[in-house]
C-alpha positions as CSV (number, residue, x, y, z in Angstrom):
1,X,-12.8,-25.9,-37.9
2,X,-10.2,-26.3,-35.1
3,X,-10.6,-24.9,-31.6
4,X,-7.7,-22.9,-30.3
5,X,-6.7,-22.8,-26.7
6,X,-5.7,-19.5,-25.1
7,X,-2.0,-20.0,-25.7
8,X,-2.7,-20.6,-29.4
9,X,-4.9,-17.5,-29.6
10,X,-2.0,-15.6,-28.1
11,X,0.5,-17.1,-30.5
12,X,-1.8,-16.3,-33.5
13,X,-2.1,-12.7,-32.3
14,X,1.6,-12.4,-32.0
15,X,2.0,-13.7,-35.5
16,X,0.0,-10.8,-36.9
17,X,1.9,-8.5,-34.6
18,X,5.2,-9.4,-36.3
19,X,4.2,-10.4,-39.8
20,X,4.9,-8.0,-42.7
21,X,1.7,-6.8,-44.4
22,X,1.3,-7.1,-48.2
23,X,-1.2,-4.2,-48.3
24,X,-1.3,-1.1,-46.2
25,X,1.8,-1.3,-44.1
26,X,0.2,1.1,-41.6
27,X,-2.1,-1.9,-40.6
28,X,0.9,-3.0,-38.4
29,X,0.2,0.1,-36.2
30,X,-3.5,-0.9,-35.9
31,X,-2.5,-4.5,-34.9
32,X,0.0,-3.2,-32.4
33,X,-2.7,-0.9,-30.8
34,X,-5.4,-3.6,-30.8
35,X,-3.0,-6.2,-29.3
36,X,-1.9,-3.7,-26.6
37,X,-5.2,-2.6,-25.3
38,X,-7.9,-4.8,-26.8
39,X,-10.4,-2.0,-27.6
40,X,-13.1,-2.7,-30.2
41,X,-11.6,-2.3,-33.7
42,X,-13.9,0.6,-34.6
43,X,-12.9,2.6,-31.5
44,X,-9.4,3.0,-32.9
45,X,-10.9,4.7,-35.9
46,X,-13.1,7.1,-34.0
47,X,-10.5,9.5,-32.6
48,X,-13.1,11.8,-31.2
49,X,-13.7,9.1,-28.5
50,X,-10.2,9.8,-27.1
51,X,-9.3,12.7,-24.9
52,X,-6.4,13.5,-22.6
53,X,-7.0,12.2,-19.1
54,X,-7.7,14.9,-16.5
55,X,-6.2,12.6,-13.9
56,X,-2.8,11.8,-15.6
57,X,-1.5,13.4,-18.8
58,X,0.3,10.1,-19.6
59,X,-3.0,8.5,-20.3
60,X,-5.9,8.9,-22.8
61,X,-9.5,8.6,-21.6
62,X,-11.5,6.7,-24.2
63,X,-15.2,6.5,-24.2
64,X,-16.1,2.9,-25.4
65,X,-19.1,2.1,-27.5
66,X,-22.3,0.6,-26.1
67,X,-22.5,3.0,-23.2
68,X,-19.7,1.5,-21.1
69,X,-17.7,3.5,-18.7
70,X,-14.6,5.3,-19.8
71,X,-11.2,3.6,-20.1
72,X,-7.8,5.0,-19.1
73,X,-5.2,3.9,-21.7
74,X,-1.5,4.6,-21.4
75,X,-0.3,6.7,-24.3
76,X,3.0,5.0,-24.5
77,X,1.2,1.6,-25.2
78,X,-0.2,3.0,-28.4
79,X,1.4,3.6,-31.8
80,X,2.7,7.0,-32.8
81,X,0.1,7.0,-35.6
82,X,-2.8,6.7,-33.3
83,X,-1.4,9.1,-30.7
84,X,-0.8,11.7,-33.4
85,X,-4.2,11.2,-34.9
86,X,-5.8,11.8,-31.5
87,X,-3.8,14.9,-30.8
88,X,-4.5,16.3,-34.3
89,X,-8.1,14.9,-34.4
90,X,-7.6,13.5,-37.9
91,X,-8.2,10.0,-39.2
92,X,-6.0,7.3,-37.7
93,X,-4.1,4.8,-39.8
94,X,-3.9,7.1,-42.8
95,X,-7.7,7.1,-43.1
96,X,-8.1,3.4,-43.7
97,X,-11.5,1.9,-43.1
98,X,-12.1,-1.1,-40.9
99,X,-12.9,-3.1,-44.0
100,X,-9.5,-2.2,-45.6
101,X,-7.7,-3.1,-42.3
102,X,-9.4,-6.5,-42.2
103,X,-8.7,-7.1,-45.8
104,X,-5.0,-6.6,-45.1
105,X,-5.1,-8.9,-42.1
106,X,-6.9,-11.6,-44.2
107,X,-4.2,-11.4,-46.9
108,X,-1.5,-12.6,-44.5
109,X,-3.8,-14.9,-42.4
110,X,-2.1,-18.3,-42.3
111,X,-4.9,-20.2,-40.7
112,X,-8.0,-19.4,-42.9
113,X,-11.3,-18.2,-41.6
114,X,-11.4,-17.3,-37.9
115,X,-14.7,-17.6,-36.1
116,X,-16.2,-17.2,-32.7
117,X,-19.7,-18.7,-32.3
118,X,-20.0,-19.3,-36.0
119,X,-19.4,-15.7,-36.8
120,X,-16.3,-14.6,-38.7
121,X,-13.8,-12.6,-36.7
122,X,-10.8,-10.8,-38.0
123,X,-9.8,-7.6,-36.1
124,X,-11.7,-8.8,-33.0
125,X,-9.1,-11.6,-32.5
126,X,-7.0,-9.1,-30.5
127,X,-9.9,-8.2,-28.2
128,X,-10.5,-11.8,-27.4
129,X,-6.8,-12.4,-27.0
130,X,-6.5,-9.5,-24.5
131,X,-9.2,-10.9,-22.3
132,X,-7.9,-14.4,-22.4
133,X,-4.3,-13.2,-21.7
134,X,-5.5,-11.2,-18.6
135,X,-7.4,-14.3,-17.4
136,X,-4.3,-16.4,-17.8
137,X,-2.2,-13.8,-15.9
138,X,-4.5,-14.3,-12.9
139,X,-6.7,-11.2,-13.3
140,X,-10.2,-11.5,-11.7
141,X,-13.5,-10.7,-13.4
142,X,-13.8,-7.4,-11.6
143,X,-10.3,-6.3,-12.5
144,X,-10.9,-7.2,-16.2
145,X,-14.3,-5.5,-16.1
146,X,-12.6,-2.3,-14.7
147,X,-9.8,-2.5,-17.3
148,X,-12.2,-2.6,-20.2
149,X,-14.8,-0.2,-18.7
150,X,-17.5,-2.9,-18.8
151,X,-20.6,-2.2,-16.7
152,X,-22.0,-5.7,-17.1
153,X,-20.2,-8.3,-14.7
154,X,-20.7,-11.4,-16.9
155,X,-18.8,-9.9,-19.9
156,X,-15.2,-10.8,-18.9
157,X,-16.3,-14.4,-18.3
158,X,-18.3,-14.5,-21.5
159,X,-15.3,-13.3,-23.6
160,X,-12.9,-15.8,-22.0
161,X,-15.4,-18.7,-22.4
162,X,-15.9,-18.1,-26.1
163,X,-13.9,-20.5,-28.3
164,X,-11.8,-19.2,-31.2
165,X,-11.9,-21.6,-34.1
166,X,-9.9,-21.5,-37.3
167,X,-10.0,-23.3,-40.6
168,X,-6.5,-24.3,-41.4
169,X,-5.2,-23.8,-44.9
170,X,-2.8,-26.2,-46.5
171,X,0.2,-23.8,-46.4
172,X,3.9,-24.4,-46.8
173,X,5.5,-25.1,-43.4
174,X,7.7,-22.0,-43.6
175,X,4.7,-19.7,-44.1
176,X,3.6,-19.8,-40.5
177,X,5.6,-20.4,-37.4
178,X,4.4,-19.5,-34.0
179,X,6.9,-18.4,-31.4
180,X,6.6,-19.6,-27.8
181,X,6.8,-16.3,-25.9
182,X,8.4,-17.9,-22.9
183,X,11.6,-19.3,-24.5
184,X,11.4,-17.8,-28.0
185,X,11.5,-21.2,-29.7
186,X,9.0,-22.6,-32.2
187,X,5.9,-24.0,-30.6
188,X,5.4,-27.8,-30.6
189,X,3.3,-28.8,-33.6
190,X,3.2,-32.5,-32.9
191,X,-0.6,-32.5,-32.7
192,X,-0.7,-30.9,-36.2
193,X,-2.9,-28.1,-35.0
194,X,-0.3,-25.5,-35.8
195,X,1.6,-25.3,-39.0
196,X,5.2,-24.8,-38.0
197,X,8.7,-25.0,-39.5
């Protein structure tokens, strides 16, 4: 297994954001939503958790799992599929289960098994990425805690400190290339940790 730094976690997340899916094209909407706000994967499938905000109609109020406080999430940051499902209170992503969504992600996964703490992670990649991205952008623990609706102060630090590991496949070089978000060129693969073109 190879440990990824925060930039590589971001790049891997962006790969899934732009890659075409072989199964269930609607999974691209799920990935976009997960990448955008970093909610737990199952929270996107439980549309009854989402209500229009009483403070600002441009936001949804979402009640996270595990008894955390509510989150305010900008409607414009979410896919039309999820927004429409919340409004109509019908299943999001054409009724796909989390298992089907993760299957579709695994089918295009260029790096093999993804783990955090020896536990396989698929759709949770985007949640870890969101926390790590906010840390890298200079957000404080308390700001991240408020953003995610976490009641327990150590949680942001705990997410950021967890190491994302991947088991690289032997894949053709053209299969997976990671874009550098700053200058839109291929990332340096001189250390052979990232398969690139």
